[in-house]
C-alpha positions in Angstrom: -14.5 35.8 25.4 -13.7 37.5 21.9 -14.3 35.4 18.7 -10.4 35.3 18.1 -9.7 34.1 21.9 -12.6 31.2 21.3 -11.1 30.6 18.1 -7.7 30.3 19.2 -8.3 28.1 22.6 -10.5 25.6 20.9 -8.7 25.2 17.5 -5.0 25.0 19.8 -6.5 22.2 22.2 -7.9 20.3 19.2 -4.4 20.2 17.6 -2.8 19.3 20.5 -4.9 16.3 21.7 -4.0 14.9 18.3 -0.7 15.0 19.0 -1.1 13.5 22.2 -3.2 11.0 20.8 -0.4 10.1 18.3 -0.4 12.3 15.4 3.2 13.5 14.9 2.7 14.9 10.8 0.3 16.6 9.2 0.3 17.3 5.3 -1.4 20.7 4.7 -2.8 22.0 1.5 -2.7 26.1 1.4 -5.9 27.9 1.6 -7.7 30.8 3.4 -10.7 28.9 5.4 -8.0 26.4 7.1 -6.1 29.3 8.3 -6.6 28.6 12.2 -6.0 25.0 12.1 -2.9 25.3 9.3 -1.2 28.0 11.8 -1.8 26.2 14.7 -0.6 23.1 13.2 2.7 25.1 12.3 2.5 26.6 15.8 2.9 23.3 17.7 6.3 22.5 18.3 5.7 18.5 18.2 4.0 18.0 15.2 5.7 17.9 11.9 3.9 20.2 9.3 4.5 19.6 5.6 3.2 21.7 2.9 2.1 20.5 -0.4 0.2 22.9 -3.1 -1.6 20.0 -5.0 -4.4 18.5 -2.8 -4.6 15.1 -4.9 -0.8 15.2 -4.4 -1.2 16.0 -0.7 -3.4 13.1 0.0 -1.5 10.5 -1.3 1.8 12.0 0.0 0.0 11.8 3.7 -1.1 8.1 2.4 2.2 6.8 1.7 4.0 8.5 5.0 1.6 7.0 7.1 2.0 3.5 5.3 5.7 4.0 5.8 5.3 5.3 9.4 2.4 2.6 10.5 0.4 5.2 12.2 -2.1 8.0 11.4 -1.2 11.2 9.8 -3.4 14.5 9.7 -4.7 15.9 6.3 -5.9 19.6 6.1 -7.1 21.6 3.5 -9.5 24.6 2.8 -13.4 24.4 1.6 -15.0 23.9 -1.9 -13.3 21.5 -4.4 -10.2 21.1 -2.3 -12.3 18.7 -0.4 -13.0 16.2 -3.8 -9.1 16.5 -4.5 -8.5 14.5 -1.6 -11.3 11.8 -2.4 -9.0 9.2 -4.6 -6.5 8.9 -1.9 -9.1 8.5 0.7 -10.6 5.6 -1.3 -7.4 4.0 -1.4 -6.7 4.5 2.2 -10.3 2.7 3.2 -9.6 -0.2 1.0 -6.1 -0.6 1.8 -6.9 0.0 5.4 -4.4 3.2 6.1 -5.0 5.7 8.6 -5.7 9.2 7.8 -7.1 12.1 9.9 -8.8 13.9 7.4 -9.9 17.7 8.6 -11.5 20.0 6.1 -12.3 23.4 6.4 -15.7 24.8 5.7 -17.9 28.1 5.7 -19.9 28.7 8.9 -23.9 27.2 8.6 -25.2 30.8 7.7 -23.2 30.9 4.5 -24.1 27.4 3.3 -26.6 26.6 0.3 -27.0 30.4 -0.2 -24.4 31.2 -2.9 -21.3 31.9 -0.6 -17.8 31.5 -2.8 -16.1 28.1 -2.3 -19.1 26.7 -0.2 -20.4 23.1 -1.4 -21.9 20.5 0.5 -19.0 18.8 2.6 -21.3 16.7 5.1 -20.3 12.8 4.8 -19.0 14.0 1.1 -16.5 11.0 1.5 -19.6 8.7 1.9 -18.7 5.0 2.9 -14.9 5.6 2.1 -14.2 6.6 5.7 -14.9 4.7 8.9 -16.2 7.9 10.8 -17.3 11.4 10.1 -18.1 14.1 12.4 -18.8 17.8 12.1 -17.7 20.1 14.5 -19.2 22.9 16.5 -18.4 26.7 16.0 -15.4 27.4 17.8 -16.1 28.1 22.0 -13.6 28.4 24.9 -15.8 26.8 27.4 -14.5 24.6 29.3 -17.2 22.1 28.1 -16.3 23.2 24.7 -13.0 22.5 25.2 -13.3 19.2 26.4 -15.6 18.4 23.5 -12.5 19.2 21.4 -10.4 17.0 22.9 -12.6 14.5 23.2 -13.4 14.3 19.5 -9.8 14.4 18.5 -8.9 11.6 20.4 -11.8 9.5 19.2 -10.8 10.1 15.5 -7.1 8.9 16.1 -8.2 6.1 18.0 -10.9 5.4 14.9 -8.6 5.8 12.5 -6.1 3.4 13.8 -8.4 0.8 15.3 -9.4 -2.4 13.9 -9.3 -2.2 10.3 -7.5 0.9 10.1 -8.5 3.4 7.6 -9.5 7.6 6.9 -12.0 9.5 9.3 -13.3 13.1 8.2 -14.0 15.8 10.7 -15.2 19.2 8.9 -14.7 22.3 10.9 -17.2 25.1 10.1 -15.1 28.5 10.4 -16.1 32.1 10.9 -14.3 35.0 10.4 -12.0 36.3 10.9 -9.5 33.6 10.9 -6.3 34.1 12.2 -5.7 33.1 16.1 -3.8 35.0 18.8 -0.8 32.9 20.0 0.3 35.5 22.6 -2.7 34.4 24.4 -1.6 32.2 27.6 -2.0 28.4 27.9 -3.3 27.8 24.7 -2.5 24.4 24.8 -4.3 23.8 27.9 -3.7 20.7 29.8 -0.1 19.9 30.5 -0.5 16.0 30.5 1.2 14.0 28.4 -2.1 11.3 28.4 -4.4 11.3 25.5 -7.7 12.4 26.8 -9.4 9.1 26.4 -7.5 5.9 26.8 -8.4 3.5 24.4 -7.5 -0.3 25.1 -7.8 -2.8 22.9 -6.1 -6.5 22.5 -5.5 -8.8 19.7 -8.0 -11.3 18.7 -7.1 -14.9 19.7 -9.2 -18.2 19.3 -9.8 -20.5 22.0 -8.7 -24.1 22.0 -11.9 -25.5 20.7 -12.0 -23.3 17.7 -8.6 -24.1 16.9 -9.2 -28.1 17.2 -12.5 -27.5 15.1 -10.4 -26.0 12.3 -7.7 -28.7 12.1 -10.1 -31.4 12.7 -11.3 -29.7 9.1 -8.0 -30.3 7.5 -6.1 -33.2 9.5 -6.3 -35.5 6.6 -4.9 -32.9 3.9 -1.8 -34.3 2.6 -1.9 -31.4 -0.2 -2.0 -28.0 1.9 -0.8 -24.6 0.8 -0.5 -21.3 2.7 -1.4 -18.1 0.9 0.3 -14.8 1.8 -1.2 -11.9 0.1 -0.5 -7.9 0.5 -0.1 -7.0 4.1 2.0 -4.9 6.2 2.9 -6.7 9.4 6.8 -7.1 9.4 6.3 -9.5 12.4 4.3 -12.2 11.3 6.5 -13.8 8.6 8.5 -15.7 11.2 5.2 -17.1 12.5 4.0 -18.2 9.1 7.3 -19.6 8.0 7.7 -21.5 12.0 4.2 -23.2 11.0 5.0 -24.1 7.6 8.0 -25.8 8.5 6.0 -27.9 11.5 3.6 -28.8 8.9 6.2 -28.9 5.9 3.5 -27.2 3.4 4.4 -24.7 0.9 4.1 -20.8 1.3 3.0 -19.1 -1.8 4.1 -15.5 -0.9 2.9 -12.1 -2.9 5.5 -9.8 -2.9 3.8 -7.1 -0.7 3.2 -9.6 1.6 6.6 -8.7 3.1 7.8 -12.6 3.3 10.0 -12.6 0.4 12.8 -10.5 2.2 14.3 -11.0 5.2 17.0 -13.3 7.1 14.1 -15.9 8.1 14.1 -19.5 6.5 13.0 -19.2 3.3 13.2 -23.0 2.6 9.6 -23.7 1.6 8.7 -20.4 0.1 7.1 -20.4 -2.9 7.1 -16.8 -4.6 7.2 -17.9 -8.6 3.7 -19.4 -8.0 2.3 -17.0 -10.6 4.5 -18.3 -13.1 3.8 -22.0 -12.2 0.1 -21.6 -12.4 -0.3 -19.7 -15.6 -1.2 -22.8 -17.4 -4.6 -24.4 -17.1 -2.9 -27.6 -17.4 -0.8 -27.5 -15.0 -3.3 -25.9 -12.7 -5.6 -29.1 -13.3 -2.5 -31.0 -11.7 -2.3 -29.3 -8.5 -5.5 -29.4 -7.0 -4.4 -28.8 -3.5 -6.8 -30.7 0.0 -7.4 -27.3 1.7 -5.8 -23.5 1.7 -5.2 -20.8 4.4 -4.8 -17.6 3.5 -3.2 -14.5 5.2 -3.4 -11.2 4.0 -5.6 -9.4 1.4 -6.0 -11.6 -2.2 -2.5 -11.8 -4.1 -2.2 -9.7 -7.2 -1.7 -13.2 -9.2 -4.1 -13.5 -11.9 -3.4 -17.2 -12.1 -3.9 -17.5 -8.9 -7.3 -16.2 -8.9 -8.1 -18.8 -11.8 -6.6 -21.5 -9.7 -9.1 -20.6 -6.6 -12.1 -20.1 -8.9 -11.4 -23.4 -10.6 -11.4 -25.7 -7.3 -14.3 -24.3 -5.7 -14.7 -27.6 -3.3 -11.3 -27.0 -2.4 -11.5 -25.6 1.9 -10.8 -22.3 1.9 -9.7 -20.2 5.1 -9.1 -16.6 5.1 -7.5 -15.3 8.3 -7.8 -11.4 8.9 -6.9 -9.5 12.5 -10.7 -8.3 12.3 -13.9 -8.7 10.2 -13.6 -8.1 6.5 -14.3 -9.9 3.5 -11.6 -9.7 1.0 -12.3 -12.8 -0.9 -13.7 -11.9 -4.4 -14.6 -15.3 -5.9 -17.8 -15.7 -4.2 -16.9 -19.3 -2.9 -17.6 -20.9 0.2 -15.2 -19.5 2.8 -14.5 -20.3 6.3 -13.1 -16.5 8.0 -10.7 -16.5 11.1 -10.9 -13.4 12.9 -7.6 -13.5 14.6 -4.1 -12.0 15.2 -2.5 -14.1 12.3 1.0 -14.6 14.7 -1.5 -16.1 17.3 -3.4 -18.6 15.0 -0.1 -19.6 13.7 1.4 -20.7 17.3 -2.0 -22.2 18.2 -1.8 -24.1 14.9 1.3 -25.7 16.0 0.4 -26.1 19.5 -2.7 -27.9 19.0 -1.1 -30.1 16.0 -2.8 -32.9 15.5 -0.3 -34.9 13.6 -0.4 -33.0 10.3 2.2 -32.7 7.8 2.1 -32.8 4.2 3.1 -35.5 1.1 6.8 -34.6 1.2 5.9 -35.1 -2.5 3.9 -32.4 -2.7 5.9 -30.2 -1.1 9.3 -31.1 -3.1 7.1 -30.8 -6.1 6.0 -27.2 -5.7 9.9 -26.6 -4.0 11.6 -28.0 -7.4 9.2 -25.8 -9.4 9.7 -22.9 -7.9 13.5 -23.6 -8.3 13.1 -24.0 -12.2 11.2 -20.8 -12.7 13.7 -18.8 -11.1 16.4 -20.2 -12.8 14.6 -19.8 -16.0 14.2 -16.0 -15.4 17.8 -15.6 -14.0 19.5 -17.4 -16.5 19.4 -15.1 -19.6 22.9 -13.1 -19.8 21.5 -10.3 -22.4 22.7 -6.9 -21.1 19.5 -6.0 -22.8 17.3 -4.4 -19.9 13.4 -6.1 -20.1 10.9 -4.7 -18.1 11.6 -8.1 -15.8 14.8 -7.7 -15.4 14.6 -3.9 -14.7 13.1 -5.4 -11.4 16.0 -7.9 -10.8 18.5 -5.1 -11.2 16.4 -3.3 -8.4 16.0 -6.1 -6.1 19.9 -6.8 -6.3 20.6 -3.3 -5.6 18.6 -3.1 -2.4 20.4 -3.1 0.9 18.5 -3.4 4.5 15.4 -1.1 5.2 15.1 -0.1 1.4 11.9 0.5 0.2 10.2 -0.9 -3.4 7.2 1.3 -3.9 5.7 -0.1 -7.0 3.3 0.7 -9.6 0.3 -0.7 -10.2 -0.9 -2.3 -14.0 2.3 -4.0 -15.3 5.3 -2.6 -12.4 3.7 -4.8 -9.9 2.9 -8.2 -11.8 6.6 -7.6 -12.8 7.5 -7.5 -9.5 5.4 -10.4 -8.4 7.2 -12.6 -11.3 10.8 -11.1 -11.2 11.2 -10.2 -7.2 12.5 -13.1 -6.0 13.6 -13.7 -2.4 16.5 -11.4 -0.8 18.2 -11.6 2.5 17.9 -8.1 2.9 15.6 -6.6 4.8 13.5 -4.4 2.5 10.0 -4.1 2.2 7.9 -3.7 -0.9 4.8 -1.4 -1.0 2.4 -0.3 -3.5 -1.4 1.0 -3.4 -3.6 -2.3 -3.7 -6.5 -1.2 -2.1 -8.2 0.4 -5.1 -5.3 -0.4 -7.8 -5.5 2.9 -9.2 -2.6 4.5 -11.2 -3.0 7.7 -10.2 -1.2 9.2 -6.9 2.1 6.4 -7.1 4.6 9.1 -7.3 3.3 11.1 -4.2 2.7 7.9 -2.0 6.5 7.1 -3.0 7.6 10.3 -1.9 5.6 10.0 1.2 6.9 6.7 2.3 10.5 8.5 1.4 9.7 11.3 3.7 11.0 10.1 7.0 14.6 9.2 5.5 13.8 5.6 4.2 15.7 5.1 1.1 12.9 4.5 -1.7 13.2 3.0 -5.1 9.7 3.3 -7.2 8.9 1.4 -10.0 6.5 2.8 -12.2 5.2 3.1 -16.2 5.1 6.1 -18.0 1.1 6.3 -18.0 1.0 6.4 -14.2 4.3 8.9 -13.7 2.6 11.0 -16.1 -0.7 11.0 -14.0 1.1 12.3 -11.1 4.2 14.2 -12.5 3.2 17.4 -9.9 4.0 15.0 -7.2 8.0 15.8 -7.7 7.5 19.0 -6.2 7.0 18.1 -2.7 10.5 15.9 -3.1 11.9 19.3 -4.4 10.8 21.2 -1.5 12.0 19.2 1.1 14.8 17.3 -0.4 13.0 14.1 -0.1 15.4 11.7 -1.7 13.5 9.4 -4.5 14.9 6.6 -6.8 12.5 6.3 -10.1 13.0 3.4 -12.2 10.4 4.6 -15.2 9.2 1.7 -17.7 8.6 3.7 -20.5 6.7 1.5 -23.2 4.9 4.8 -24.3 1.7 3.6 -23.1 -0.5 1.2 -21.2 1.5 -1.9 -21.4 -0.5 -4.2 -19.7 -3.5 -3.9 -22.6 -1.1 -5.7 -24.9 -1.6 -9.3 -22.7 -5.4 -8.7 -22.5 -8.1 -9.6 -25.2 -8.3 -6.0 -26.0 -5.4 -6.6 -28.0 -6.7 -8.5 -30.4 -8.8 -5.5 -32.0 -5.6 -3.8 -33.9 -8.6 -1.5 -35.2 -8.8 0.9 -32.5 -6.4 -0.9 -29.5 -3.9 2.3 -30.1 -6.1 5.0 -29.6 -8.2 3.3 -27.0 -5.8 1.4 -25.0 -2.4 1.7 -26.0 -2.5 5.7 -25.5 1.0 6.4 -26.3 2.3 9.8 -24.9 5.5 10.4 -26.5 6.6 12.7 -24.1 10.6 13.5 -23.2 10.4 13.0 -19.5 14.1 14.7 -19.3 12.8 17.9 -19.7 9.9 17.2 -16.6 12.0 16.0 -14.2 14.6 18.8 -14.6 12.0 21.1 -14.0 11.5 19.9 -10.6 15.8 20.0 -10.0 15.9 15.9 -10.4 18.5 14.1 -12.4 17.4 11.9 -15.6 19.6 9.4 -17.4 18.4 7.1 -20.2 19.3 3.6 -19.2 21.2 1.7 -22.2 21.9 -2.0 -20.4 21.5 -3.6 -17.3 25.3 -2.8 -16.1 24.1 0.6 -16.6 20.6 0.7 -14.7 23.2 -0.9 -11.9 25.5 1.8 -12.2 22.8 4.4 -11.8 21.1 2.8 -9.0 24.1 2.7 -6.8 25.1 6.2 -7.8 21.5 7.5 -6.8 21.5 5.7 -3.8 24.8 7.5 -2.7 24.0 10.8 -4.1 20.7 11.6 -3.3 17.9 13.9 -4.9 15.4 12.8 -7.6 17.0 10.5 -9.7 14.4 9.3 -12.9 16.6 6.3 -14.5 13.9 5.8 -17.8 14.2 2.2 -19.3 12.9 2.4 -22.9 10.6 -1.0 -24.0 8.4 -2.0 -26.9 4.8 -3.2 -25.7 4.6 -5.6 -28.8 8.4 -7.1 -27.7 7.6 -7.3 -24.0 4.2 -9.3 -24.8 5.8 -11.8 -27.1 8.9 -12.2 -24.8 6.9 -12.7 -21.7 4.7 -15.5 -23.8 8.0 -17.2 -25.3 9.5 -17.4 -21.6 5.9 -19.1 -20.3 6.1 -21.6 -22.7 9.1 -23.0 -21.8 8.3 -22.8 -18.6 5.4 -24.8 -18.9 7.1 -27.6 -20.9 9.8 -27.7 -17.8 7.2 -27.7 -15.3 4.7 -30.6 -16.9 8.1 -32.7 -16.8 8.8 -32.2 -13.5 4.8 -33.0 -12.4 5.6 -36.3 -14.4 8.3 -37.2 -12.4 7.2 -36.6 -9.1 3.4 -38.2 -9.4 
């Protein structure tokens, strides 16, 4: 066969096997060396191909799409430094367990390390941040080579979504000429709709003896806590609250746990735990007998202090598969089981466990008090916190709130209280960076979900070019931009006590007019004047569609002072409740 025939059949059957294995979307960063793969993806009638000019944005766009779709997304770029621009999103995907199939085109072996243009060492370039790396062979169309191409494609998709999901990397050495011939017969090969390899795996479940061993260790505990950190399983909430009701145990839920939203019974939900645990004096009076945590570590720093201050408390971390997401380094009992199965087994094997009603009632009372404190303010001024409450009240079923890192996710933790609407809260909490957030949110919106992005001005600036893909494909995105002209979180940290260099090194004011940038990308910009104005503009944005940026200007120092004043009032009231319940 000719070079072109070898190239066409090999690449086509690889791409087709990606589809047969579950890939429905590919994000393509344009370039020359990736031509065979790019054209073949575009030719495949069952794969959606998205073209995004900037590689860093492309990778985060694919990440957001994979998060929302809860299935692997393919990512394709040319050789050279284009591949390096994928790295930040690959790191985030690895730590947040998001499946990506990363395809990098490369020079053939004879053009490596000899000064050929756009050629770098791409072998295992993502190191330990991918679950699997494989370099493909030079394309051939022999029966063995085509079977190999399908085998690797099938393995790659299965590896990306198996166990703890994450990115995989396949590197393609390709020789010129690079253009396939789609007029050749039967380029897609097999007519079977089955994947080349079948990967059958069941959910992990403890046996009865293992469950009883765990329950025996905590059966005398009367002051237990269930903790729910960031996770994406939308079905586990019912199992956790069934267990909570059975034991009458408080459930402290991070906003990204998906437990705060929905029509399930939330009588034992403690969503204001971050505010409750701010005070060391209060933490000292809330020592639990045991803790069982589901999901990753919560965003709350006071909760981290709470755990560190109680190293002798039995601490269980429930994960579907092996992992060590426990940064306190305390002795921890890792339970590797499907969380829903584990909850059901705890109910089934119950050894008469029930929390002290005084303990549970105290947590519920404290939670109700904090919620009332945050919601009682009737001022029309838009604080950073009340921007969150307005978003929560405006969101409807099937909406997504994508939260930026730094202050936005902490404001969501504090102010996004429970809602009956079936909404989802997402964020990039793997590596917790402020880059790529706009692109990730647009990726989450790419398949039609209404997405509201809450983001700070620095993070928005970092990823402004992500707006281009929304403009190109008509993707709806509503952005609530908290513009405190710099890094607001540093006003809460010890660095704020060093005024001489604070603004230059940490405050980092931008002094940008974001309206001009939004206009460049065909979006609509509004300067929000009041809480009512924000409500109106949110509703308008959801109805109209398109790109809407609702800018809320705040003052960093005023915001920090307002928070501290509120926390001081809350602490006084909480201590009174603890005294009454003791």
